[in-house]
C-alpha positions in Angstrom: 0.0 0.0 0.0 2.8 2.4 0.9 4.7 1.5 -2.2 1.6 2.2 -4.3 1.2 5.6 -2.7 4.9 6.4 -3.2 4.5 5.4 -6.9 1.4 7.6 -7.3 3.3 10.6 -5.7 6.3 10.0 -7.9 4.1 9.9 -11.1 2.3 13.1 -9.9 5.6 14.8 -9.3 6.9 13.8 -12.7 3.7 15.1 -14.3 4.1 18.4 -12.4 7.7 18.6 -13.4 6.9 18.1 -17.0 4.0 20.5 -16.9 6.1 23.3 -15.3 8.9 22.8 -17.8 6.5 22.7 -20.7 5.0 25.9 -19.5 8.4 27.5 -19.1 9.4 26.3 -22.5 6.2 27.7 -24.0 6.9 31.0 -22.1 10.5 31.0 -23.3 9.4 30.7 -26.9 7.1 33.7 -26.6 8.8 36.5 -28.5 9.1 39.9 -26.9 11.3 43.0 -27.5 14.6 43.4 -25.7 17.1 46.2 -25.6 20.9 46.6 -25.5 22.6 49.9 -24.8 19.3 51.6 -25.1 18.4 50.3 -28.6 15.7 47.8 -29.7 17.3 44.6 -30.9 16.4 42.5 -33.9 14.2 39.6 -32.7 14.5 36.4 -34.8 10.9 35.6 -34.3 9.8 38.9 -35.8 12.2 38.8 -38.8 10.5 36.5 -41.3 8.5 38.7 -43.7 6.5 35.6 -44.8 5.0 35.5 -41.3 4.1 39.1 -41.0 0.5 40.0 -40.9 -0.4 42.6 -43.6 -3.8 44.1 -43.9 -5.4 47.4 -44.9 -8.4 49.4 -43.8 -9.9 52.9 -43.9 -9.8 55.3 -41.0 -12.5 57.9 -40.8 -11.3 61.5 -40.5 -12.9 64.6 -39.1 -13.1 66.5 -42.4 -14.7 66.3 -45.9 -12.2 67.8 -48.3 -13.6 66.5 -51.5 -17.0 68.0 -50.9 -19.1 64.8 -51.3 -20.9 65.3 -48.0 -19.1 62.4 -46.3 -16.2 62.4 -43.9 -13.1 61.5 -45.8 -11.6 58.1 -45.0 -7.8 57.5 -45.2 -6.4 54.3 -46.7 -4.1 52.6 -44.1 -1.8 49.7 -44.4 -0.5 47.6 -41.5 2.5 45.3 -41.2 2.9 43.5 -37.9 4.6 40.4 -36.4 2.4 37.3 -36.3 2.8 37.3 -32.5 0.5 40.3 -32.3 -2.2 37.9 -33.3 -1.1 34.5 -32.0 0.2 35.6 -28.6 -1.7 38.8 -27.9 1.5 40.9 -28.1 1.0 44.6 -28.2 3.7 46.8 -29.8 4.4 50.5 -30.5 4.0 51.9 -34.0 6.3 53.6 -36.5 4.1 55.4 -39.0 4.9 56.9 -42.4 2.4 58.8 -44.6 2.8 59.9 -48.1 1.1 61.3 -51.2 3.5 59.3 -53.4 2.7 55.7 -52.7 0.1 55.3 -55.4 2.1 56.9 -58.2 2.8 60.4 -59.5 2.7 62.3 -62.8 5.5 62.1 -65.3 8.0 65.0 -65.0 7.4 66.3 -68.5 8.9 69.8 -69.1 5.5 71.3 -69.9 3.9 70.6 -66.6 6.3 73.2 -65.1 5.9 77.0 -65.4 7.9 78.6 -68.1 10.4 80.8 -66.2 11.5 82.8 -69.3 9.5 86.0 -68.8 9.7 89.3 -67.1 9.4 89.6 -63.3 5.9 90.6 -62.3 4.3 89.3 -65.5 2.2 86.1 -65.6 3.8 83.1 -67.2 2.3 81.2 -70.1 -0.3 78.5 -69.2 1.2 75.1 -68.4 0.0 71.6 -69.0 -2.0 69.7 -66.3 -1.1 66.0 -66.3 -3.2 63.1 -65.1 -1.8 60.6 -62.6 -2.3 56.9 -63.3 -2.8 55.2 -59.9 -0.7 52.1 -59.1 -0.6 49.6 -56.3 -2.6 46.6 -55.1 -4.3 46.0 -51.8 -3.4 45.4 -49.0 0.1 46.7 -49.4 0.5 50.4 -49.6 4.3 50.5 -49.1 7.2 48.4 -48.0 9.2 51.3 -46.6 10.4 51.0 -43.0 9.2 47.4 -42.6 12.5 45.5 -42.9 14.1 48.0 -40.5 11.6 48.3 -37.7 9.3 45.2 -37.7 12.2 42.9 -36.7 13.1 45.3 -33.9 9.7 45.0 -32.3 7.6 47.8 -33.9 4.5 47.7 -36.0 4.8 49.7 -39.2 1.8 51.6 -40.5 1.5 53.5 -43.8 -1.3 55.7 -45.1 -1.9 57.6 -48.4 -2.5 61.3 -47.8 -5.8 62.9 -48.7 -6.7 62.7 -52.4 -4.0 60.2 -53.2 -4.2 56.5 -53.8 -7.3 55.0 -52.2 -7.7 57.7 -49.6 -10.7 60.0 -49.9 -10.4 63.8 -50.1 -8.4 66.4 -52.0 -4.7 67.0 -52.0 -4.1 70.5 -50.6 -0.2 70.6 -50.3 0.0 71.8 -46.8 -3.6 72.5 -46.1 -5.3 71.6 -42.8 -6.5 68.2 -44.0 -2.9 67.1 -44.5 -2.4 67.6 -40.7 -5.7 66.2 -39.6 -5.4 63.0 -41.8 -2.4 61.5 -39.9 -4.0 62.7 -36.6 -7.1 60.6 -37.4 -4.8 57.5 -38.1 -3.1 58.1 -34.7 -6.4 58.6 -33.0 -7.5 55.2 -34.4 -4.2 53.6 -33.3 -5.0 54.9 -29.8 -8.6 53.7 -29.8 -10.2 57.2 -30.4 -11.3 57.0 -34.1 -13.1 54.5 -36.2 -11.6 52.2 -38.8 -13.4 50.2 -41.4 -12.6 47.1 -43.5 -13.8 48.8 -46.7 -13.8 52.3 -48.1 -17.6 52.6 -47.9 -18.2 49.7 -45.4 -19.5 49.7 -41.9 -17.6 46.7 -40.4 -15.3 48.3 -37.9 -11.6 47.4 -37.2 -9.8 47.9 -33.9 -6.1 48.4 -33.4 -6.0 45.9 -30.5 -2.3 45.2 -31.1 -1.2 48.8 -30.6 0.3 50.1 -27.3 -0.9 53.6 -28.2 2.7 54.8 -28.6 3.4 56.2 -32.1 6.5 57.6 -33.8 6.6 59.0 -37.3 9.3 59.4 -39.9 9.9 59.9 -43.6 11.8 61.9 -46.1 10.9 65.1 -48.0 7.1 65.3 -48.3 6.9 62.1 -46.2 9.0 64.0 -43.7 6.7 67.0 -43.7 3.7 64.9 -42.7 5.1 63.9 -39.3 5.6 67.6 -38.4 2.1 68.4 -39.7 0.7 65.7 -37.5 2.7 66.9 -34.5 1.4 70.4 -34.8 -2.1 69.1 -34.0 -0.9 68.0 -30.5 -2.4 64.6 -31.0 -2.1 62.3 -28.0 0.0 59.2 -28.6 2.4 60.8 -31.1 5.4 60.6 -28.9 8.3 61.2 -31.3 9.0 62.2 -34.9 12.1 62.0 -37.1 11.4 64.3 -40.1 14.1 63.9 -42.8 14.6 66.8 -45.2 11.1 68.0 -44.4 9.4 70.9 -46.2 8.3 73.0 -43.2 7.0 76.0 -45.1 5.7 76.0 -48.7 6.5 79.7 -49.0 10.1 79.0 -48.1 10.1 76.1 -50.6 8.7 78.2 -53.6 9.7 81.7 -52.6 12.7 83.4 -51.0 12.4 86.8 -49.3 9.7 87.9 -51.7 11.3 86.4 -54.8 9.7 83.7 -57.0 12.4 81.0 -56.6 12.2 77.4 -57.7 13.4 74.5 -55.6 16.7 73.2 -56.9 16.4 70.6 -59.7 12.8 71.6 -60.5 12.9 74.9 -62.3 9.4 76.3 -62.8 7.8 74.2 -60.1 5.2 75.8 -57.9 2.6 74.6 -55.4 0.0 73.9 -58.1 2.6 71.8 -60.0 3.1 69.6 -57.0 -0.7 69.3 -56.6 -1.0 67.9 -60.1 2.1 65.7 -59.5 0.5 63.9 -56.6 -3.2 63.8 -57.5 -3.7 60.1 -57.7 -7.0 59.9 -55.9 -10.4 58.8 -57.2 -10.9 59.9 -60.8 -14.6 60.8 -60.1 -13.4 63.5 -57.6 -10.6 65.0 -59.6 -12.5 67.5 -61.6 -14.1 69.0 -58.5 -10.8 69.0 -56.6 -9.0 70.7 -59.5 -11.6 73.4 -59.7 -11.8 74.1 -56.0 -8.2 73.6 -54.8 -5.9 74.1 -57.8 -7.9 76.5 -60.0 -9.3 78.6 -57.2 -7.5 78.5 -53.8 -4.0 78.0 -55.3 -4.5 80.2 -58.3 -5.7 83.1 -56.0 -3.2 82.4 -53.3 0.2 81.4 -54.7 0.8 84.8 -56.4 3.6 84.3 -58.9 3.3 88.0 -59.8 4.7 89.6 -56.6 6.0 86.6 -54.7 4.7 88.2 -51.5 4.0 86.3 -48.3 0.2 86.2 -47.6 -2.4 84.3 -45.6 -2.4 81.4 -48.2 1.3 80.8 -47.5 1.1 81.5 -43.8 -1.4 78.7 -43.5 1.1 76.4 -45.1 4.0 77.4 -42.8 4.2 74.8 -39.9 6.2 77.2 -37.8 3.0 79.2 -37.3 1.2 76.1 -35.9 3.6 74.6 -33.4 2.1 75.7 -30.1 0.2 72.4 -29.5 3.2 70.2 -30.4 4.4 67.8 -27.8 6.3 65.1 -29.7 10.1 64.7 -29.2 11.9 65.9 -32.3 14.9 64.6 -34.1 15.5 66.6 -37.3 17.7 65.4 -40.2 18.9 67.5 -43.1 21.7 68.1 -45.5 23.6 71.5 -45.6 23.9 71.1 -49.4 20.2 70.3 -50.0 19.2 72.9 -52.6 15.8 71.3 -53.1 14.4 71.5 -49.6 16.9 73.9 -48.2 18.5 73.5 -44.8 16.6 76.4 -43.2 13.5 74.2 -43.2 14.8 72.0 -40.4 16.7 74.6 -38.5 13.7 77.0 -38.1 11.6 74.1 -36.6 14.4 72.8 -34.4 15.0 76.3 -33.0 11.3 76.8 -32.2 10.9 73.3 -30.6 14.0 73.9 -28.5 12.5 77.2 -27.3 9.3 75.4 -26.4 11.3 73.0 -24.2 10.6 69.9 -26.2 13.2 67.1 -26.3 15.2 67.9 -29.5 18.2 66.8 -31.5 19.4 67.9 -35.0 21.5 65.8 -37.4 23.1 67.6 -40.3 25.2 66.0 -43.0 27.1 67.7 -45.8 25.3 66.2 -48.8 22.1 67.0 -50.7 18.5 66.1 -50.5 17.5 63.3 -48.1 19.7 61.2 -45.9 18.4 59.9 -42.5 20.4 60.0 -39.2 22.4 56.9 -38.5 20.1 54.0 -37.6 21.5 53.9 -34.1 20.3 57.5 -33.5 16.9 56.7 -34.9 16.7 53.5 -32.9 17.6 55.2 -29.6 15.1 58.0 -30.3 12.2 55.7 -30.9 13.2 53.3 -28.2 13.3 56.1 -25.6 10.0 57.6 -26.5 7.9 54.7 -27.7 9.2 52.0 -25.3 10.1 54.3 -22.4 13.6 52.9 -22.1 15.7 55.4 -20.1 18.7 55.5 -22.5 19.5 59.2 -21.9 19.1 60.6 -25.5 17.4 63.7 -24.1 20.6 64.5 -22.2 23.0 63.9 -25.1 24.5 66.7 -27.3 21.8 68.4 -29.3 23.6 68.7 -32.6 25.3 65.9 -34.6 27.1 67.2 -37.7 28.9 65.1 -40.3 32.3 66.7 -41.0 33.4 67.2 -44.5 35.5 64.1 -45.0 33.5 61.8 -42.8 30.8 59.2 -43.6 27.2 60.0 -42.8 27.1 57.4 -40.0 29.9 59.1 -38.2 28.6 62.5 -37.1 30.5 64.7 -34.7 28.6 65.8 -31.5 28.3 69.5 -30.6 26.5 71.1 -27.7 24.2 72.8 -30.2 23.7 74.2 -33.7 24.8 76.9 -34.3 28.0 76.1 -32.4 27.9 78.0 -29.1 31.5 79.1 -29.7 30.6 80.8 -33.0 30.6 84.6 -33.0 29.5 87.0 -35.7 32.1 88.8 -37.6 31.4 91.5 -40.2 33.1 91.5 -43.5 33.2 94.5 -45.9 33.6 94.7 -49.7 36.0 97.0 -51.5 36.2 97.9 -55.2 37.4 95.5 -57.8 34.8 95.1 -60.6 34.7 93.6 -63.2 37.4 91.4 -61.6 37.5 90.8 -57.9 37.4 93.2 -54.9 38.5 92.5 -51.4 36.5 91.3 -48.5 38.0 92.4 -45.2 37.0 92.5 -41.5 37.7 96.2 -41.3 35.5 98.8 -43.1 37.6 100.6 -45.7 37.2 104.3 -46.5 34.5 105.4 -48.9 34.3 102.9 -51.7 31.4 104.2 -53.8 29.4 102.0 -56.1 29.9 99.2 -58.5 27.5 97.8 -61.1 26.6 94.5 -62.7 24.4 93.6 -65.7 21.8 90.9 -65.4 22.1 88.0 -67.8 20.4 84.7 -66.8 22.3 82.7 -69.5 25.4 82.6 -67.3 25.2 80.1 -64.5 26.3 81.0 -61.0 29.2 78.6 -61.2 30.5 80.2 -64.4 30.3 83.6 -62.8 32.2 82.5 -59.8 35.0 81.0 -61.9 35.3 84.0 -64.3 38.3 86.1 -63.8 36.5 89.1 -65.3 32.8 89.6 -66.0 30.3 92.4 -65.9 27.5 90.0 -64.8 28.5 89.7 -61.2 30.3 91.4 -58.3 32.8 89.3 -56.4 34.7 90.2 -53.2 37.2 87.8 -51.7 39.1 87.4 -48.5 42.9 87.0 -48.5 43.9 83.3 -48.5 43.0 81.8 -45.1 45.9 81.3 -42.8 44.1 78.5 -40.9 40.9 76.4 -41.2 37.8 78.5 -40.7 34.8 76.9 -39.1 31.5 78.6 -40.1 28.5 77.6 -38.0 25.2 79.4 -38.1 23.2 81.6 -40.4 25.1 84.2 -42.4 23.4 87.5 -43.2 23.8 90.0 -46.0 23.0 93.7 -45.7 23.0 95.4 -49.1 22.3 98.8 -50.5 21.5 98.8 -54.1 19.6 100.4 -57.0 18.0 98.9 -60.1 17.7 100.3 -63.6 14.2 98.8 -63.7 11.2 98.7 -61.3 11.8 94.9 -60.7 14.9 92.7 -60.4 16.2 89.4 -59.1 18.8 89.5 -56.4 21.1 86.4 -55.8 23.9 86.1 -53.3 26.3 83.2 -53.1 29.1 82.6 -50.6 31.8 80.6 -52.3 35.1 78.9 -51.6 37.8 79.9 -54.1 39.7 78.9 -56.1 36.7 77.0 -57.7 37.6 73.5 -58.6 36.1 71.2 -61.3 38.4 68.3 -60.5 37.0 64.7 -60.9 37.3 64.2 -57.1 35.5 67.5 -56.3 33.3 67.2 -53.2 29.9 68.8 -52.7 31.5 71.1 -50.1 34.4 72.3 -52.2 32.8 75.3 -54.0 29.5 76.6 -52.7 29.4 77.5 -49.0 25.9 78.8 -48.9 23.5 81.1 -50.9 20.4 83.1 -50.7 17.9 85.1 -52.9 15.6 88.1 -52.4 13.3 90.5 -54.2 14.5 94.1 -53.7 10.8 95.2 -54.0 10.4 93.6 -50.5 13.0 95.6 -48.9 10.5 97.0 -46.3 8.0 94.2 -46.0 7.7 90.5 -46.9 3.9 90.9 -47.3 3.9 94.1 -49.4 6.3 94.6 -52.3 6.6 98.0 -54.0 8.0 98.7 -57.4 11.5 100.2 -57.3 12.1 103.7 -58.5 14.8 103.2 -61.1 18.2 104.2 -59.9 17.0 105.0 -56.4 19.0 103.2 -53.6 17.3 100.8 -51.2 18.7 99.0 -48.2 17.8 95.3 -47.7 18.9 92.7 -45.2 18.3 88.9 -45.4 19.6 85.6 -44.2 21.5 83.1 -46.3 21.0 79.4 -45.8 22.3 77.9 -42.5 25.6 76.1 -42.7 28.2 74.4 -40.6 31.4 74.0 -42.7 35.1 74.1 -42.3 36.8 76.1 -45.0 40.4 74.8 -45.4 43.5 76.9 -44.9 44.6 78.4 -48.2 41.1 78.9 -49.6 39.5 82.3 -50.0 35.9 83.1 -49.0 34.1 84.9 -51.7 30.9 87.0 -51.6 29.3 87.0 -55.0 26.4 89.3 -55.8 24.4 88.9 -59.1 20.9 89.1 -60.4 19.2 86.2 -62.1 20.2 82.7 -61.0 19.9 80.4 -63.9 19.1 77.4 -61.7 16.5 79.0 -59.4 14.9 82.3 -60.5 12.8 83.7 -63.3 14.7 84.6 -66.5 13.9 88.2 -67.5 15.3 89.8 -70.6 19.0 90.4 -70.0 20.2 94.0 -69.4 18.9 95.1 -66.0 21.6 97.0 -64.2 22.1 96.6 -60.5 24.3 99.2 -58.7 25.6 98.3 -55.3 26.7 100.9 -52.8 29.7 99.2 -51.2 29.7 101.5 -48.2 26.2 100.3 -47.3 26.9 96.6 -47.9 28.3 94.1 -45.4 28.3 90.3 -44.7 27.8 88.9 -41.2 29.5 85.5 -40.9 29.2 83.3 -37.8 32.7 81.9 -37.2 33.8 79.5 -34.4 36.4 81.5 -32.4 35.1 84.7 -34.0 38.1 85.4 -36.3 39.3 84.5 -39.8 
């Protein structure tokens, strides 16, 4: 009897042992995120794309931008690890939204404005293209998925209003482009409705979301995270905009001047509208009539280039008060498409607001994210709550001229706190080169240039002698000079006509065209302005020919080390072949050198 009881106890103990170990083994096989050095790690169980769950839905917004009497619904795509279904795992979200996912118009020359006409005159009508929509459900995009899903994040995509299978109208910076991603975030946090079909009534819940959302993307896709953040939506914890357009005025105008984004001469906001309008064909005629042919036509003002309420509404700096999301900006100092001021102005304001901020600048052109480790630490800190200390790290990370993009140098801030403004003054030398010195010479009088758009800025900088620009250069530098901040030009000038373009380049000379020329070798920074806006950005006034006017404006932000032996050159000219309108050559600009100076922020405060 005792032996039988002992046998029964032994069998029960073995069964309990096996059960415990089976449970432990089952628990051990459950995948969950983990972190090393404050970064989310790749989890093998999350890394097989064939096991990811991919589905789409439509989220109901708070607006009707296509005028059909129904609230617009945004098309949303989800990519998540299977464990969010099989094991009830909840994860944070990395979200990217775009107007580009479903296709764009072809970049035919005739969809752009013809820039060859006089300033202040309307251009010839341009062609309006149609966009052929592409893509198949349920996948909207594959971007971000291979980076973030294996690291324990759900990736969400959505097409912006009036593009792809999303309802609405594209407005290129209008309110609906802020409220659309807000609606998606509200749905991810359980506050908005999602449906299985565009016109259906079967609801979908985001039961797999922790309610913590981060956003990122490049260019227009980088603008939308900022747009969403300006709504103050709860749950949007962090954003990483990459080369974002933060003001459509600053994208298409410069200090009152009609100025194209680099690489797209003749583009304006209505061109971009046409380029992205891939939404429902049945809604396009109405959208074109209301948005492009009325609101944009009346607001964009290619005649004066003045800032107005239309542009103010599309400037996200004006809407930042509700913003709470932690901000990591990324931009290139040599991005002449979406220029580097776009990120700096938002970074500066967010810092003033007391938000967690960092800025990453590289020396290349358009696009270019921060190193993956920086992005990972940012999202891990604010979406997972891992105390990795990113908010206490240096605020500025700048890639030096000969370094790779994944090896930025940390600085306390941008501009470098050790930078001090120095003033440089021009002295006569036209049509060759004058001097640029840090002491103001005695009365220098005036020098003139003759506008001619057919000469590129590069050819003018290289020319030993030309009447089409004024060029003032420092002596050869006796040591490396570190520029950090926002240079400013103060200029006193007169025009032979009531209107004129004004272009200013800061260059490093001698100019080089060698095969191994780097993007930082020749152009330091540049800027443009309309002299008619010398007193007001909102109200231009025709110039009285040959009367002098004073004007002051900023060049693009920069952080660059100019090597010993180079010369810094201030080049002043009129029409910039790559960026401005092309009026008939012959306008004469006269510059009063005694009323002209360059303010240059230099680390250590001396050349």
